[in-house]
C-alpha positions as CSV (number, residue, x, y, z in Angstrom):
1,M,55.5,36.1,82.7
2,P,52.2,36.1,83.5
3,L,50.1,39.3,83.9
4,S,49.9,41.0,87.7
5,D,46.2,39.4,88.6
6,N,45.5,42.5,91.1
7,K,43.5,45.2,88.7
8,K,45.1,48.2,90.8
9,I,48.8,47.5,89.4
10,V,47.5,46.8,86.2
11,E,45.8,50.3,86.2
12,N,48.8,52.0,88.1
13,S,51.4,50.6,84.9
14,E,48.9,52.1,82.3
15,E,48.5,55.1,83.6
16,L,52.5,55.5,84.2
17,I,52.9,54.2,80.9
18,V,51.2,57.6,79.5
19,T,52.4,59.6,81.3
20,L,55.9,58.8,80.5
21,R,55.6,58.8,77.0
22,K,54.2,62.1,77.9
23,I,57.0,63.0,79.1
24,F,59.6,61.7,76.8
25,G,57.4,61.3,73.4
26,K,56.1,58.9,71.6
27,N,58.8,56.1,70.2
28,P,57.3,53.5,68.5
29,G,59.8,50.2,69.5
30,V,61.2,52.2,71.8
31,R,61.3,51.4,76.0
32,P,59.4,54.5,78.1
33,V,62.2,54.7,79.6
34,H,65.8,53.3,79.8
35,A,65.0,54.1,75.8
36,K,68.5,53.7,74.3
37,G,70.8,50.6,75.3
38,L,72.4,47.3,73.9
39,L,72.2,43.7,74.0
40,L,75.2,41.9,75.4
41,E,75.5,38.0,75.5
42,G,78.0,35.8,78.6
43,T,78.1,33.8,80.9
44,F,77.2,33.9,85.5
45,T,79.9,32.1,87.5
46,P,79.0,31.3,91.0
47,T,81.0,31.5,93.9
48,A,81.1,28.8,96.4
49,E,79.4,31.2,99.0
50,A,76.4,31.8,97.1
51,S,75.1,28.3,97.5
52,S,75.3,28.4,100.5
53,L,72.6,31.4,100.9
54,S,70.6,30.6,98.2
55,S,69.5,27.1,96.5
56,A,69.3,29.3,93.1
57,P,69.6,26.9,90.4
58,H,72.1,29.3,88.8
59,F,74.5,29.2,92.6
60,K,74.9,25.3,92.2
61,R,76.0,25.7,88.4
62,A,79.2,25.4,87.1
63,S,77.9,28.2,84.7
64,T,74.7,29.7,83.0
65,P,74.6,32.1,80.0
66,V,73.0,35.5,80.6
67,V,71.7,38.5,78.3
68,A,72.7,41.3,79.7
69,R,71.3,45.3,78.7
70,F,73.4,48.0,78.8
71,S,70.9,51.6,78.8
72,N,70.8,54.9,79.5
73,A,68.2,56.3,82.5
74,S,66.2,58.4,79.9
75,G,63.1,58.2,77.7
76,F,65.0,59.8,75.2
77,P,66.6,57.1,72.7
78,Q,68.7,60.1,70.8
79,L,70.1,61.7,74.2
80,P,73.9,62.6,73.8
81,D,75.9,60.7,76.3
82,T,77.1,62.7,77.1
83,D,74.3,64.9,78.9
84,K,74.1,63.4,83.2
85,N,70.2,62.9,82.7
86,S,71.4,59.5,80.7
87,I,73.7,58.5,83.7
88,A,72.2,55.5,85.8
89,N,74.7,54.9,88.4
90,G,73.4,55.6,91.8
91,P,72.1,54.2,94.8
92,F,69.5,55.9,95.2
93,F,65.4,55.9,94.0
94,P,62.8,58.9,94.2
95,V,60.2,56.6,95.2
96,K,58.4,54.0,97.1
97,N,54.9,53.0,95.7
98,A,52.9,53.7,92.7
99,E,51.2,56.8,94.3
100,E,54.9,58.6,94.7
101,A,55.5,57.2,90.9
102,L,52.7,58.4,89.6
103,G,52.8,62.0,91.4
104,F,56.8,62.1,90.5
105,F,56.6,61.7,87.5
106,G,53.4,63.6,86.6
107,G,54.8,66.6,88.2
108,V,57.5,66.1,84.9
109,A,55.1,65.9,83.0
110,D,53.3,68.9,83.8
111,G,56.0,71.0,85.0
112,T,55.5,70.8,89.3
113,V,57.8,68.7,89.5
114,E,59.7,71.0,91.8
115,Q,56.8,70.6,94.5
116,F,56.7,67.4,94.6
117,V,60.6,66.8,95.6
118,A,60.3,70.0,98.2
119,T,57.6,67.5,99.8
120,H,59.4,63.9,99.9
121,P,63.0,64.0,101.0
122,A,63.6,60.8,99.0
123,A,63.0,62.4,95.8
124,A,64.9,65.5,96.6
125,R,67.9,63.3,97.9
126,A,67.9,61.8,94.2
127,V,67.5,64.3,91.7
128,T,70.5,66.4,93.8
129,A,73.1,63.5,94.3
130,P,75.9,64.0,92.6
131,K,75.7,62.2,88.7
132,K,79.7,60.8,87.5
133,F,80.2,60.2,83.9
134,P,81.9,56.2,83.6
135,V,84.9,56.4,81.5
136,S,83.0,53.4,79.6
137,L,80.0,51.5,81.1
138,A,82.3,48.8,81.7
139,T,83.6,51.1,84.4
140,Q,81.0,51.4,86.4
141,K,78.7,50.5,89.3
142,Y,76.0,49.3,89.2
143,F,72.9,49.3,92.2
144,G,70.0,47.1,92.6
145,I,67.4,49.0,94.8
146,H,65.4,46.2,95.6
147,A,65.6,43.8,98.1
148,F,65.5,40.2,97.5
149,K,64.2,37.0,100.2
150,F,67.2,34.5,99.7
151,F,66.2,30.7,100.8
152,N,69.2,28.1,101.5
153,A,68.7,23.7,101.5
154,E,68.1,24.5,105.7
155,S,65.6,27.1,104.7
156,A,67.3,30.0,106.4
157,E,66.5,33.5,105.1
158,T,68.4,36.3,104.5
159,Y,67.6,39.8,102.8
160,I,69.8,41.9,100.4
161,R,70.3,43.9,97.7
162,Y,72.4,43.0,94.4
163,R,75.5,45.9,93.7
164,F,77.7,45.4,90.3
165,V,81.0,46.0,90.9
166,P,83.4,46.7,87.4
167,K,86.4,44.0,87.7
168,G,88.7,46.9,86.5
169,G,87.7,49.6,89.1
170,E,85.6,52.4,88.4
171,K,87.2,54.7,86.1
172,H,85.0,58.1,85.9
173,L,85.9,61.3,83.9
174,D,85.4,65.1,85.2
175,D,83.3,67.4,83.4
176,E,85.8,68.8,81.4
177,D,87.0,65.3,79.9
178,V,83.2,64.6,79.3
179,K,83.1,67.6,76.7
180,T,85.8,66.1,74.9
181,K,83.4,63.5,74.1
182,P,81.2,62.2,71.1
183,D,77.5,62.5,71.4
184,G,77.8,58.5,71.4
185,Y,81.1,57.8,73.9
186,L,79.7,55.0,75.8
187,F,77.3,53.0,73.6
188,D,79.3,53.4,70.3
189,A,82.6,51.9,72.6
190,L,81.4,49.3,73.4
191,P,82.1,46.5,70.8
192,G,85.5,47.3,70.6
193,I,85.7,47.1,74.2
194,V,84.5,43.7,74.1
195,K,86.2,42.4,70.8
196,S,89.6,43.4,73.2
197,G,87.8,41.4,75.7
198,S,85.1,40.3,78.1
199,I,83.3,42.3,80.2
200,E,83.6,41.2,84.1
201,F,81.3,42.3,87.3
202,D,81.4,41.2,90.3
203,I,77.8,40.4,91.5
204,V,77.6,41.1,95.3
205,A,74.4,41.2,97.8
206,Q,74.7,44.0,100.2
207,I,73.0,41.8,103.6
208,A,70.2,42.8,105.6
209,E,70.8,42.7,109.7
210,E,67.7,43.2,111.4
211,G,66.0,46.6,111.1
212,D,67.1,47.0,108.0
213,V,63.7,48.3,105.6
214,T,63.2,45.9,103.4
215,D,60.3,46.2,101.3
216,D,60.9,50.2,100.3
217,A,63.3,51.3,97.7
218,T,64.1,54.7,98.9
219,A,65.8,53.1,101.6
220,I,69.1,53.4,101.8
221,W,70.9,50.7,104.1
222,P,74.5,51.4,105.9
223,E,77.8,51.3,104.1
224,D,79.1,48.8,106.7
225,R,76.8,46.2,106.4
226,K,78.6,42.6,105.0
227,I,79.2,42.7,101.5
228,I,79.1,38.9,99.9
229,K,80.3,38.2,96.1
230,L,77.9,35.5,94.9
231,G,79.7,35.1,91.5
232,T,80.9,37.4,88.0
233,V,79.2,38.4,85.1
234,S,81.6,38.4,82.0
235,L,80.0,39.5,78.9
236,N,81.9,38.5,75.4
237,K,79.8,39.3,73.1
238,I,77.3,41.6,71.3
239,K,73.6,40.0,70.6
240,E,73.4,39.6,66.5
241,N,70.3,41.8,65.3
242,N,70.6,44.1,67.7
243,E,68.1,46.5,67.6
244,A,65.2,43.9,66.8
245,E,65.9,41.7,69.6
246,Q,66.2,45.0,72.2
247,K,62.1,44.9,70.7
248,H,61.7,41.6,71.6
249,I,63.2,41.2,74.9
250,I,61.2,42.1,78.3
251,F,62.9,41.9,81.6
252,D,61.3,40.3,84.5
253,P,62.3,42.5,87.3
254,V,60.1,39.1,89.8
255,P,62.6,36.4,90.5
256,R,61.0,33.7,89.1
257,V,63.5,30.9,90.5
258,D,63.5,28.2,93.9
259,G,65.7,29.5,96.8
260,I,64.7,33.6,95.7
261,E,61.5,35.5,95.9
262,P,60.7,39.5,95.8
263,S,60.2,41.6,99.2
264,N,57.3,43.2,99.7
265,D,58.4,46.3,97.7
266,P,55.1,46.9,96.1
267,L,57.2,48.1,93.2
268,I,58.7,45.4,91.8
269,D,54.9,43.9,91.0
270,L,55.0,46.5,89.3
271,R,57.8,47.5,87.6
272,A,57.3,43.8,86.0
273,T,53.9,44.7,85.2
274,I,55.1,47.7,83.2
275,Y,57.9,45.9,81.1
276,L,55.3,43.7,80.2
277,L,52.5,45.8,79.0
278,S,55.5,47.9,77.6
279,G,56.5,44.8,76.0
280,K,53.6,43.7,74.3
281,D,53.5,47.5,72.8
282,R,56.9,47.6,71.3
283,R,56.7,43.9,70.2
284,A,53.7,44.8,68.0
285,A,55.5,48.4,66.8
């Protein structure tokens, strides 16, 4: 995973990390956001249709080992699972580039975020969207906010966004039920859920049509867009030495495989740089 050779991206990434630490505090060895998490191991099994969209190697194999991380949405590692600020399950994102990200999170840090939200409709939509507490982390749908370009063997191009759909269906709690739950009800339950059977998600692709914006994470595609199942992820084991492994592992949002390319969304390279820089800090802690 190489560091970006774009000096501005690196500078913006460094500034965002500093800003996030101002909001959530310095927590050595912990991610600046999505601070609370747990690593699981399992496999990805593709559908036959996946290889018709992309020549990526994991769509050609019978199965591929995976490491997945469930996480909260906050930079506070001790934030209770019963706090709505911990929920990260919506399709909405508040900003579309580094400048807006610095404005939004800078506003959170200095108390002026309401002014930013008042002048940025996408941010207003993201922060006011209803949040539902899941019954468990295995009963929640997860949305990829970035578009990616698929290439098949004939070099045909398709822009997609990923979604992770729970095999057992979405299941939520109402706010009154959550009041009876312990602070760690989501993450503490994962070992028991895995012990009783695999956690399974269908990975599906929402297919862009002509005119759909592919370089802006705040742009929402219509819900009537075609959905194609790419495969199933089955998670059946909590990764050993979890805390140490979480400090070490750095996830790369840039697909560095044949058959898949990032779109021109500027947040993809920004996120990759933030992940790499903060990951090196985490490893050194």
